CHARMM-style PDB file with segment names, atoms N, HN, CA, C and O in Angstrom:
ATOM      1  N   MET     1     -37.098  39.608   5.782  1.00  0.00      PROA
ATOM      2  CA  MET     1     -36.650  38.731   4.529  1.00  0.00      PROA
ATOM      3  C   MET     1     -35.286  38.897   3.864  1.00  0.00      PROA
ATOM      4  O   MET     1     -34.843  40.029   3.670  1.00  0.00      PROA
ATOM      5  N   LYS     2     -34.762  38.055   3.589  1.00  0.00      PROA
ATOM      6  HN  LYS     2     -35.122  37.136   3.746  1.00  0.00      PROA
ATOM      7  CA  LYS     2     -33.119  38.254   3.093  1.00  0.00      PROA
ATOM      8  C   LYS     2     -33.223  38.300   1.853  1.00  0.00      PROA
ATOM      9  O   LYS     2     -33.686  37.304   1.298  1.00  0.00      PROA
ATOM     10  N   ILE     3     -32.888  39.283   1.168  1.00  0.00      PROA
ATOM     11  HN  ILE     3     -32.512  40.092   1.619  1.00  0.00      PROA
ATOM     12  CA  ILE     3     -32.929  39.780  -0.367  1.00  0.00      PROA
ATOM     13  C   ILE     3     -31.609  39.898  -0.909  1.00  0.00      PROA
ATOM     14  O   ILE     3     -30.884  40.806  -0.503  1.00  0.00      PROA
ATOM     15  N   ALA     4     -31.131  38.935  -1.945  1.00  0.00      PROA
ATOM     16  HN  ALA     4     -31.720  38.197  -2.275  1.00  0.00      PROA
ATOM     17  CA  ALA     4     -29.921  39.110  -2.912  1.00  0.00      PROA
ATOM     18  C   ALA     4     -30.169  39.399  -3.963  1.00  0.00      PROA
ATOM     19  O   ALA     4     -31.162  38.866  -4.458  1.00  0.00      PROA
ATOM     20  N   PHE     5     -29.406  40.339  -4.754  1.00  0.00      PROA
ATOM     21  HN  PHE     5     -28.599  40.771  -4.352  1.00  0.00      PROA
ATOM     22  CA  PHE     5     -29.248  40.738  -5.715  1.00  0.00      PROA
ATOM     23  C   PHE     5     -27.809  40.227  -6.583  1.00  0.00      PROA
ATOM     24  O   PHE     5     -26.748  40.604  -6.086  1.00  0.00      PROA
ATOM     25  N   LEU     6     -27.755  39.620  -7.501  1.00  0.00      PROA
ATOM     26  HN  LEU     6     -28.617  39.313  -7.905  1.00  0.00      PROA
ATOM     27  CA  LEU     6     -26.381  39.178  -8.311  1.00  0.00      PROA
ATOM     28  C   LEU     6     -26.276  39.535  -9.454  1.00  0.00      PROA
ATOM     29  O   LEU     6     -26.799  39.011 -10.437  1.00  0.00      PROA
ATOM     30  N   ILE     7     -25.331  40.807  -9.402  1.00  0.00      PROA
ATOM     31  HN  ILE     7     -24.906  41.234  -8.604  1.00  0.00      PROA
ATOM     32  CA  ILE     7     -25.529  41.222 -10.824  1.00  0.00      PROA
ATOM     33  C   ILE     7     -23.585  40.811 -11.979  1.00  0.00      PROA
ATOM     34  O   ILE     7     -22.668  40.213 -11.415  1.00  0.00      PROA
ATOM     35  N   ASN     8     -23.500  41.141 -12.982  1.00  0.00      PROA
ATOM     36  HN  ASN     8     -24.245  41.626 -13.440  1.00  0.00      PROA
ATOM     37  CA  ASN     8     -22.464  41.021 -13.553  1.00  0.00      PROA
ATOM     38  C   ASN     8     -21.265  42.201 -12.921  1.00  0.00      PROA
ATOM     39  O   ASN     8     -20.127  41.856 -12.603  1.00  0.00      PROA
ATOM     40  N   ASN     9     -21.636  43.239 -12.845  1.00  0.00      PROA
ATOM     41  HN  ASN     9     -22.560  43.520 -13.103  1.00  0.00      PROA
ATOM     42  CA  ASN     9     -20.633  44.096 -12.788  1.00  0.00      PROA
ATOM     43  C   ASN     9     -21.735  45.529 -11.896  1.00  0.00      PROA
ATOM     44  O   ASN     9     -22.661  46.152 -12.415  1.00  0.00      PROA
ATOM     45  N   ALA    10     -21.420  45.613 -11.072  1.00  0.00      PROA
ATOM     46  HN  ALA    10     -20.668  45.107 -10.650  1.00  0.00      PROA
ATOM     47  CA  ALA    10     -22.061  47.014 -10.100  1.00  0.00      PROA
ATOM     48  C   ALA    10     -21.196  48.197  -9.929  1.00  0.00      PROA
ATOM     49  O   ALA    10     -21.499  48.980  -9.028  1.00  0.00      PROA
ATOM     50  N   TYR    11     -20.014  48.479 -10.767  1.00  0.00      PROA
ATOM     51  HN  TYR    11     -19.767  47.843 -11.499  1.00  0.00      PROA
ATOM     52  CA  TYR    11     -19.102  49.383 -10.765  1.00  0.00      PROA
ATOM     53  C   TYR    11     -19.021  50.140 -11.981  1.00  0.00      PROA
ATOM     54  O   TYR    11     -17.972  50.692 -12.313  1.00  0.00      PROA
ATOM     55  N   GLY    12     -20.384  50.213 -12.867  1.00  0.00      PROA
ATOM     56  HN  GLY    12     -21.236  49.765 -12.597  1.00  0.00      PROA
ATOM     57  CA  GLY    12     -20.361  51.166 -13.961  1.00  0.00      PROA
ATOM     58  C   GLY    12     -21.792  51.769 -13.914  1.00  0.00      PROA
ATOM     59  O   GLY    12     -22.506  51.700 -12.914  1.00  0.00      PROA
ATOM     60  N   ILE    13     -22.143  52.355 -15.056  1.00  0.00      PROA
ATOM     61  HN  ILE    13     -21.563  52.411 -15.868  1.00  0.00      PROA
ATOM     62  CA  ILE    13     -23.110  53.143 -15.048  1.00  0.00      PROA
ATOM     63  C   ILE    13     -24.370  52.056 -15.961  1.00  0.00      PROA
ATOM     64  O   ILE    13     -23.998  51.062 -16.585  1.00  0.00      PROA
ATOM     65  N   GLY    14     -25.114  52.270 -15.919  1.00  0.00      PROA
ATOM     66  HN  GLY    14     -25.416  53.078 -15.412  1.00  0.00      PROA
ATOM     67  CA  GLY    14     -26.462  51.481 -16.968  1.00  0.00      PROA
ATOM     68  C   GLY    14     -27.661  51.128 -16.190  1.00  0.00      PROA
ATOM     69  O   GLY    14     -27.600  51.193 -14.962  1.00  0.00      PROA
ATOM     70  N   GLY    15     -28.849  50.726 -16.837  1.00  0.00      PROA
ATOM     71  HN  GLY    15     -28.898  50.673 -17.835  1.00  0.00      PROA
ATOM     72  CA  GLY    15     -29.951  50.706 -16.394  1.00  0.00      PROA
ATOM     73  C   GLY    15     -29.830  49.738 -15.718  1.00  0.00      PROA
ATOM     74  O   GLY    15     -30.212  49.960 -14.569  1.00  0.00      PROA
ATOM     75  N   THR    16     -29.357  48.416 -15.927  1.00  0.00      PROA
ATOM     76  HN  THR    16     -29.046  48.235 -16.860  1.00  0.00      PROA
ATOM     77  CA  THR    16     -29.316  47.486 -14.670  1.00  0.00      PROA
ATOM     78  C   THR    16     -28.993  47.509 -13.557  1.00  0.00      PROA
ATOM     79  O   THR    16     -29.599  46.906 -12.671  1.00  0.00      PROA
ATOM     80  N   ILE    17     -27.870  48.281 -13.365  1.00  0.00      PROA
ATOM     81  HN  ILE    17     -27.378  48.771 -14.085  1.00  0.00      PROA
ATOM     82  CA  ILE    17     -27.274  48.603 -12.254  1.00  0.00      PROA
ATOM     83  C   ILE    17     -27.979  49.904 -11.421  1.00  0.00      PROA
ATOM     84  O   ILE    17     -28.034  49.974 -10.193  1.00  0.00      PROA
ATOM     85  N   ARG    18     -28.513  50.930 -12.381  1.00  0.00      PROA
ATOM     86  HN  ARG    18     -28.468  50.873 -13.379  1.00  0.00      PROA
ATOM     87  CA  ARG    18     -29.242  52.152 -11.600  1.00  0.00      PROA
ATOM     88  C   ARG    18     -30.510  51.304 -10.950  1.00  0.00      PROA
ATOM     89  O   ARG    18     -30.913  51.684  -9.851  1.00  0.00      PROA
ATOM     90  N   ALA    19     -31.164  50.159 -11.588  1.00  0.00      PROA
ATOM     91  HN  ALA    19     -30.837  49.850 -12.481  1.00  0.00      PROA
ATOM     92  CA  ALA    19     -32.284  49.773 -11.319  1.00  0.00      PROA
ATOM     93  C   ALA    19     -32.222  48.975 -10.164  1.00  0.00      PROA
ATOM     94  O   ALA    19     -33.124  48.922  -9.327  1.00  0.00      PROA
ATOM     95  N   THR    20     -31.065  48.298 -10.107  1.00  0.00      PROA
ATOM     96  HN  THR    20     -30.332  48.341 -10.787  1.00  0.00      PROA
ATOM     97  CA  THR    20     -30.656  47.528  -8.851  1.00  0.00      PROA
ATOM     98  C   THR    20     -30.450  48.113  -7.778  1.00  0.00      PROA
ATOM     99  O   THR    20     -30.983  47.676  -6.758  1.00  0.00      PROA
ATOM    100  N   ALA    21     -29.684  49.167  -7.740  1.00  0.00      PROA
ATOM    101  HN  ALA    21     -29.251  49.522  -8.569  1.00  0.00      PROA
ATOM    102  CA  ALA    21     -29.651  50.159  -6.793  1.00  0.00      PROA
ATOM    103  C   ALA    21     -30.597  51.068  -6.192  1.00  0.00      PROA
ATOM    104  O   ALA    21     -30.517  51.558  -5.065  1.00  0.00      PROA
ATOM    105  N   ASN    22     -31.577  51.258  -7.126  1.00  0.00      PROA
ATOM    106  HN  ASN    22     -31.642  50.860  -8.041  1.00  0.00      PROA
ATOM    107  CA  ASN    22     -32.649  51.949  -6.385  1.00  0.00      PROA
ATOM    108  C   ASN    22     -33.273  50.987  -6.011  1.00  0.00      PROA
ATOM    109  O   ASN    22     -33.442  51.052  -4.794  1.00  0.00      PROA
ATOM    110  N   LEU    23     -33.833  49.857  -6.584  1.00  0.00      PROA
ATOM    111  HN  LEU    23     -33.696  49.804  -7.573  1.00  0.00      PROA
ATOM    112  CA  LEU    23     -34.462  48.726  -5.668  1.00  0.00      PROA
ATOM    113  C   LEU    23     -34.114  48.202  -4.348  1.00  0.00      PROA
ATOM    114  O   LEU    23     -34.927  47.797  -3.517  1.00  0.00      PROA
ATOM    115  N   SER    24     -32.846  48.241  -4.220  1.00  0.00      PROA
ATOM    116  HN  SER    24     -32.185  48.569  -4.895  1.00  0.00      PROA
ATOM    117  CA  SER    24     -31.926  47.589  -2.949  1.00  0.00      PROA
ATOM    118  C   SER    24     -32.260  48.782  -1.875  1.00  0.00      PROA
ATOM    119  O   SER    24     -32.582  48.528  -0.714  1.00  0.00      PROA
ATOM    120  N   ARG    25     -32.158  49.971  -2.337  1.00  0.00      PROA
ATOM    121  HN  ARG    25     -31.896  50.178  -3.280  1.00  0.00      PROA
ATOM    122  CA  ARG    25     -32.319  51.238  -1.384  1.00  0.00      PROA
ATOM    123  C   ARG    25     -33.918  51.026  -0.998  1.00  0.00      PROA
ATOM    124  O   ARG    25     -34.193  51.060   0.202  1.00  0.00      PROA
ATOM    125  N   ALA    26     -34.855  50.835  -1.836  1.00  0.00      PROA
ATOM    126  HN  ALA    26     -34.631  50.808  -2.810  1.00  0.00      PROA
ATOM    127  CA  ALA    26     -36.074  50.998  -1.690  1.00  0.00      PROA
ATOM    128  C   ALA    26     -36.696  50.145  -0.511  1.00  0.00      PROA
ATOM    129  O   ALA    26     -37.591  50.471   0.269  1.00  0.00      PROA
ATOM    130  N   LEU    27     -35.757  48.593  -0.618  1.00  0.00      PROA
ATOM    131  HN  LEU    27     -35.030  48.328  -1.252  1.00  0.00      PROA
ATOM    132  CA  LEU    27     -36.133  47.298  -0.031  1.00  0.00      PROA
ATOM    133  C   LEU    27     -35.327  47.549   1.341  1.00  0.00      PROA
ATOM    134  O   LEU    27     -35.769  46.974   2.335  1.00  0.00      PROA
ATOM    135  N   ALA    28     -34.463  48.161   1.447  1.00  0.00      PROA
ATOM    136  HN  ALA    28     -34.104  48.628   0.639  1.00  0.00      PROA
ATOM    137  CA  ALA    28     -33.354  48.144   2.821  1.00  0.00      PROA
ATOM    138  C   ALA    28     -34.024  48.542   3.830  1.00  0.00      PROA
ATOM    139  O   ALA    28     -33.743  47.979   4.887  1.00  0.00      PROA
ATOM    140  N   GLY    29     -35.096  49.601   3.866  1.00  0.00      PROA
ATOM    141  HN  GLY    29     -35.324  50.059   3.007  1.00  0.00      PROA
ATOM    142  CA  GLY    29     -35.472  49.737   5.142  1.00  0.00      PROA
ATOM    143  C   GLY    29     -36.710  48.906   5.712  1.00  0.00      PROA
ATOM    144  O   GLY    29     -37.415  49.232   6.667  1.00  0.00      PROA
ATOM    145  N   ARG    30     -36.841  47.551   4.774  1.00  0.00      PROA
ATOM    146  HN  ARG    30     -36.268  47.286   3.999  1.00  0.00      PROA
ATOM    147  CA  ARG    30     -37.550  46.733   5.807  1.00  0.00      PROA
ATOM    148  C   ARG    30     -37.221  45.211   5.643  1.00  0.00      PROA
ATOM    149  O   ARG    30     -37.576  44.240   6.311  1.00  0.00      PROA
ATOM    150  N   HSD    31     -36.402  45.324   4.502  1.00  0.00      PROA
ATOM    151  HN  HSD    31     -36.114  46.113   3.959  1.00  0.00      PROA
ATOM    152  CA  HSD    31     -35.522  43.910   4.374  1.00  0.00      PROA
ATOM    153  C   HSD    31     -33.845  44.173   4.628  1.00  0.00      PROA
ATOM    154  O   HSD    31     -33.141  45.180   4.563  1.00  0.00      PROA
ATOM    155  N   GLU    32     -33.558  42.614   4.980  1.00  0.00      PROA
ATOM    156  HN  GLU    32     -34.130  41.796   5.033  1.00  0.00      PROA
ATOM    157  CA  GLU    32     -32.041  42.783   4.799  1.00  0.00      PROA
ATOM    158  C   GLU    32     -31.620  42.288   3.250  1.00  0.00      PROA
ATOM    159  O   GLU    32     -31.911  41.229   2.694  1.00  0.00      PROA
ATOM    160  N   VAL    33     -30.934  43.276   2.810  1.00  0.00      PROA
ATOM    161  HN  VAL    33     -30.697  44.136   3.262  1.00  0.00      PROA
ATOM    162  CA  VAL    33     -30.665  43.384   1.423  1.00  0.00      PROA
ATOM    163  C   VAL    33     -29.075  43.286   1.018  1.00  0.00      PROA
ATOM    164  O   VAL    33     -28.276  44.041   1.572  1.00  0.00      PROA
ATOM    165  N   GLU    34     -28.712  42.490   0.195  1.00  0.00      PROA
ATOM    166  HN  GLU    34     -29.361  41.877  -0.256  1.00  0.00      PROA
ATOM    167  CA  GLU    34     -27.188  42.276  -0.403  1.00  0.00      PROA
ATOM    168  C   GLU    34     -27.055  42.686  -1.963  1.00  0.00      PROA
ATOM    169  O   GLU    34     -27.942  42.522  -2.801  1.00  0.00      PROA
ATOM    170  N   VAL    35     -26.113  43.102  -2.134  1.00  0.00      PROA
ATOM    171  HN  VAL    35     -25.393  43.235  -1.454  1.00  0.00      PROA
ATOM    172  CA  VAL    35     -25.849  43.227  -4.020  1.00  0.00      PROA
ATOM    173  C   VAL    35     -24.253  42.516  -3.946  1.00  0.00      PROA
ATOM    174  O   VAL    35     -23.265  42.589  -3.215  1.00  0.00      PROA
ATOM    175  N   VAL    36     -24.595  41.938  -4.936  1.00  0.00      PROA
ATOM    176  HN  VAL    36     -25.398  41.879  -5.529  1.00  0.00      PROA
ATOM    177  CA  VAL    36     -23.151  40.879  -5.046  1.00  0.00      PROA
ATOM    178  C   VAL    36     -22.959  41.127  -6.536  1.00  0.00      PROA
ATOM    179  O   VAL    36     -23.717  40.768  -7.437  1.00  0.00      PROA
ATOM    180  N   SER    37     -21.669  41.889  -6.656  1.00  0.00      PROA
ATOM    181  HN  SER    37     -21.053  42.180  -5.925  1.00  0.00      PROA
ATOM    182  CA  SER    37     -21.046  41.748  -8.193  1.00  0.00      PROA
ATOM    183  C   SER    37     -20.272  40.750  -8.443  1.00  0.00      PROA
ATOM    184  O   SER    37     -19.355  40.471  -7.670  1.00  0.00      PROA
ATOM    185  N   VAL    38     -20.488  40.113  -9.455  1.00  0.00      PROA
ATOM    186  HN  VAL    38     -21.233  40.340 -10.083  1.00  0.00      PROA
ATOM    187  CA  VAL    38     -19.538  39.083 -10.331  1.00  0.00      PROA
ATOM    188  C   VAL    38     -17.860  39.621 -10.507  1.00  0.00      PROA
ATOM    189  O   VAL    38     -16.779  39.069 -10.301  1.00  0.00      PROA
ATOM    190  N   HSD    39     -18.226  40.847 -10.945  1.00  0.00      PROA
ATOM    191  HN  HSD    39     -19.104  41.296 -11.112  1.00  0.00      PROA
ATOM    192  CA  HSD    39     -16.678  41.408 -11.251  1.00  0.00      PROA
ATOM    193  C   HSD    39     -16.576  42.817 -10.721  1.00  0.00      PROA
ATOM    194  O   HSD    39     -17.393  43.737 -10.735  1.00  0.00      PROA
ATOM    195  N   ARG    40     -15.571  42.748 -10.334  1.00  0.00      PROA
ATOM    196  HN  ARG    40     -14.907  42.001 -10.322  1.00  0.00      PROA
ATOM    197  CA  ARG    40     -15.078  44.417  -9.719  1.00  0.00      PROA
ATOM    198  C   ARG    40     -13.857  44.969 -10.415  1.00  0.00      PROA
ATOM    199  O   ARG    40     -12.734  44.469 -10.349  1.00  0.00      PROA
ATOM    200  N   VAL    41     -14.258  46.256 -11.216  1.00  0.00      PROA
ATOM    201  HN  VAL    41     -15.171  46.662 -11.269  1.00  0.00      PROA
ATOM    202  CA  VAL    41     -13.853  47.109 -11.955  1.00  0.00      PROA
ATOM    203  C   VAL    41     -12.981  48.335 -11.530  1.00  0.00      PROA
ATOM    204  O   VAL    41     -12.098  48.859 -12.210  1.00  0.00      PROA
ATOM    205  N   ALA    42     -13.453  48.743 -10.103  1.00  0.00      PROA
ATOM    206  HN  ALA    42     -14.170  48.317  -9.551  1.00  0.00      PROA
ATOM    207  CA  ALA    42     -13.159  49.988  -9.624  1.00  0.00      PROA
ATOM    208  C   ALA    42     -13.128  49.957  -8.165  1.00  0.00      PROA
ATOM    209  O   ALA    42     -13.653  49.071  -7.490  1.00  0.00      PROA
ATOM    210  N   ASP    43     -12.560  50.851  -7.758  1.00  0.00      PROA
ATOM    211  HN  ASP    43     -12.133  51.571  -8.306  1.00  0.00      PROA
ATOM    212  CA  ASP    43     -12.313  50.756  -6.272  1.00  0.00      PROA
ATOM    213  C   ASP    43     -13.955  51.029  -5.186  1.00  0.00      PROA
ATOM    214  O   ASP    43     -14.364  50.476  -4.165  1.00  0.00      PROA
ATOM    215  N   GLU    44     -14.482  52.096  -6.021  1.00  0.00      PROA
ATOM    216  HN  GLU    44     -14.149  52.545  -6.851  1.00  0.00      PROA
ATOM    217  CA  GLU    44     -15.806  52.385  -5.783  1.00  0.00      PROA
ATOM    218  C   GLU    44     -16.912  52.243  -6.709  1.00  0.00      PROA
ATOM    219  O   GLU    44     -16.568  52.360  -7.885  1.00  0.00      PROA
ATOM    220  N   PRO    45     -18.322  51.992  -6.479  1.00  0.00      PROA
ATOM    221  CA  PRO    45     -19.370  51.905  -7.409  1.00  0.00      PROA
ATOM    222  C   PRO    45     -19.727  53.444  -7.560  1.00  0.00      PROA
ATOM    223  O   PRO    45     -19.734  54.308  -6.683  1.00  0.00      PROA
ATOM    224  N   GLU    46     -20.062  53.566  -9.087  1.00  0.00      PROA
ATOM    225  HN  GLU    46     -20.057  52.864  -9.799  1.00  0.00      PROA
ATOM    226  CA  GLU    46     -20.256  54.998  -9.692  1.00  0.00      PROA
ATOM    227  C   GLU    46     -21.506  55.463  -8.707  1.00  0.00      PROA
ATOM    228  O   GLU    46     -21.429  56.408  -7.922  1.00  0.00      PROA
ATOM    229  N   LEU    47     -22.574  54.692  -8.880  1.00  0.00      PROA
ATOM    230  HN  LEU    47     -22.636  53.925  -9.518  1.00  0.00      PROA
ATOM    231  CA  LEU    47     -23.784  54.715  -8.036  1.00  0.00      PROA
ATOM    232  C   LEU    47     -23.763  54.158  -6.611  1.00  0.00      PROA
ATOM    233  O   LEU    47     -23.255  53.092  -6.264  1.00  0.00      PROA
ATOM    234  N   ALA    48     -24.364  55.006  -5.880  1.00  0.00      PROA
ATOM    235  HN  ALA    48     -24.777  55.872  -6.162  1.00  0.00      PROA
ATOM    236  CA  ALA    48     -24.353  54.779  -4.215  1.00  0.00      PROA
ATOM    237  C   ALA    48     -25.450  53.589  -4.055  1.00  0.00      PROA
ATOM    238  O   ALA    48     -26.546  53.574  -4.616  1.00  0.00      PROA
ATOM    239  N   PHE    49     -24.947  52.618  -3.197  1.00  0.00      PROA
ATOM    240  HN  PHE    49     -24.057  52.631  -2.742  1.00  0.00      PROA
ATOM    241  CA  PHE    49     -25.725  51.658  -2.516  1.00  0.00      PROA
ATOM    242  C   PHE    49     -25.884  51.830  -1.275  1.00  0.00      PROA
ATOM    243  O   PHE    49     -24.987  52.247  -0.542  1.00  0.00      PROA
ATOM    244  N   ASP    50     -27.281  51.467  -0.812  1.00  0.00      PROA
ATOM    245  HN  ASP    50     -28.010  51.128  -1.407  1.00  0.00      PROA
ATOM    246  CA  ASP    50     -27.705  51.629   1.112  1.00  0.00      PROA
ATOM    247  C   ASP    50     -26.539  51.432   1.821  1.00  0.00      PROA
ATOM    248  O   ASP    50     -26.092  50.417   1.286  1.00  0.00      PROA
ATOM    249  N   GLY    51     -25.790  51.741   2.650  1.00  0.00      PROA
ATOM    250  HN  GLY    51     -26.152  52.565   3.085  1.00  0.00      PROA
ATOM    251  CA  GLY    51     -24.797  51.027   3.335  1.00  0.00      PROA
ATOM    252  C   GLY    51     -25.294  50.212   4.646  1.00  0.00      PROA
ATOM    253  O   GLY    51     -24.497  49.778   5.478  1.00  0.00      PROA
ATOM    254  N   ARG    52     -26.733  50.048   4.738  1.00  0.00      PROA
ATOM    255  HN  ARG    52     -27.380  50.400   4.061  1.00  0.00      PROA
ATOM    256  CA  ARG    52     -27.368  49.473   6.149  1.00  0.00      PROA
ATOM    257  C   ARG    52     -26.715  48.041   6.163  1.00  0.00      PROA
ATOM    258  OT1 ARG    52     -26.947  47.265   7.090  1.00  0.00      PROA
TER     259      ARG     52
END
């Protein structure tokens, strides 16, 4: 299954970003997951996303 998360800003630290990162990592083992950030305010996100 393809799953996409659309969030405003994936480059900070906060509850929404942490929950999205954790959920996307958990789902990446069995699904095709993509996280899309509307705004980019840094070169690298503060939290690690699964790179699969």
